[in-house]
N, C-alpha and C positions, 0 to 999 in steps of 0.2 A: 504491500500500499501506501509507505511511505518513496518508495520506488516510481513510483507510478507520480506520486504527486512534485517531484522533484523533476519528475519530465512537462508534465503538464506548467510546469514555472517556467523552462528554460526556452519552451516554443514561445510560451504566453511573448517572454522578455526578448525569445527574438521575432515574433509579428509586433510586437508596441515598438522598437529599434525601428523595423524597415518602413511601417505606416507613416512614422516619426521622419526618415528619411524621406521619402515618397512626398509626404505634406511640407517642408523644405525648399524641396525640391521647385517649386510651383511658386513658392512664395520668394526663395530667391530670382527662379525670373518674371514677379510680375516686381522687383525692388529694381532689377539690371531693364529696367524696360522705362522704369522713375526718374533710372541720373539720370541728369545733364550728358549733351553731348560737347561737342565743339561749340555748337554755335547760342549755346545756352539752355535749349527744348531738351527739354527726353522724350522722346517717341511719342508717349501719353496724351506730356501737349504739341507736340505739335498735331496727333486726332482730336483732340476736344478743339482746336483752332478749328480743323478745316471743320467740319462741321457743325460751328459754334457760325462758322461766314458763311455758310451754305445751307443754313437755314432755312428762303427766301426762297430756294431755288429747290422750293419738293415742294409737289404735287399730291396728292391723299394719293392716286394712280402710286408712284413713286415708290409712297412708305409701305404700301397692302404690298406689292416687288417685292422689297427690301425684310419687310417680315414675312414671307415666301419662299424666302430666301435658307431664311435660318429656322423657319419650321421642320426641314430635318436633322437638329443640332437640339442636345437634351437641353430640358429647361436651367440647367446646371448654369451652364457655359452661353445661355441664350443671349443674349443681354452685351457677354463679350463678344458675342459676336456681330451681336445686328452692329456691335460700336464701332468696329475694326471697317468693319465694313462699310457699313456708314460710312466711316473716313477715307478708307483708299474710294467710295464713289465720287466726296465730298471735297479732294485732293486734286481729281482727275477733272471734276466738275471746273472749278479755280480756278485750273491751270491752262483750261481749255479758252474760260470766257463765258460759258453759253448765260443765256437767259433764262434755261429753266435746265435741267438734267431728265437726260433721255435715256430710254433701257440702251441703248447696246452703249452708253454712259457707266450706267449699272450695271453690268453685263462684267467690262469688265474688270471695273473692281471693283465685282464678284473674287469672278478671276487670282486678278493677280494675289485677293484679300483672303486668298482656301491653301491654306499649305500642300504642298504638293497629295502627302499619303490622303489625303482627300478629295484628290479633281476625282475620285471613281464614286459615290455620292452626289460632286457636284455635274457629274454630262449626264447623271439619271436622272437630278431634280434638272436639268437644262431640257433634258427629254421627255419628262410626264410637262414641259413649260408651254412645250417646241416653240421652241427654239433652237434654230439651225444651231450646231460647236463650230463648222469649221472658216466658216469668216471668224471667227478666234485660235485659233489652233496656239497663233504664231503667243498672247498672252498669258499661256499655259505656262509658258520655262521663263515667266515675269514671278512670278509666282515666287516665297519662300521655303524652307524648311527643308 
């Protein structure tokens, strides 16, 4: 009985330490994104800036399309994914100085913001929405990860 309890404690300690490392890894990644770069702004500061500056450019139709893009994402990560995708879309729209965000800009931002490991889900979602992928193939190479 004593041996069984010792093994339980040992396995529990290993599981606890593993979970702490996993959580710490994700917290550290968020911390790195908050660190200012050479220009004094962090990656997340720029993302927030682009979203704030592009708010008048978003129509209700485009907001609902953005919600459709993030629908496959689990609820826990949906807000973060939505902000990241919206930031990339906003950056594209502001750089092109458009009066309103277009569907083409949204698809480009969606592809660029999506990590490469999730491209199969992205392609599936675009096919569900009856959006041809061929004109946007070059943007798949631009995404990170």
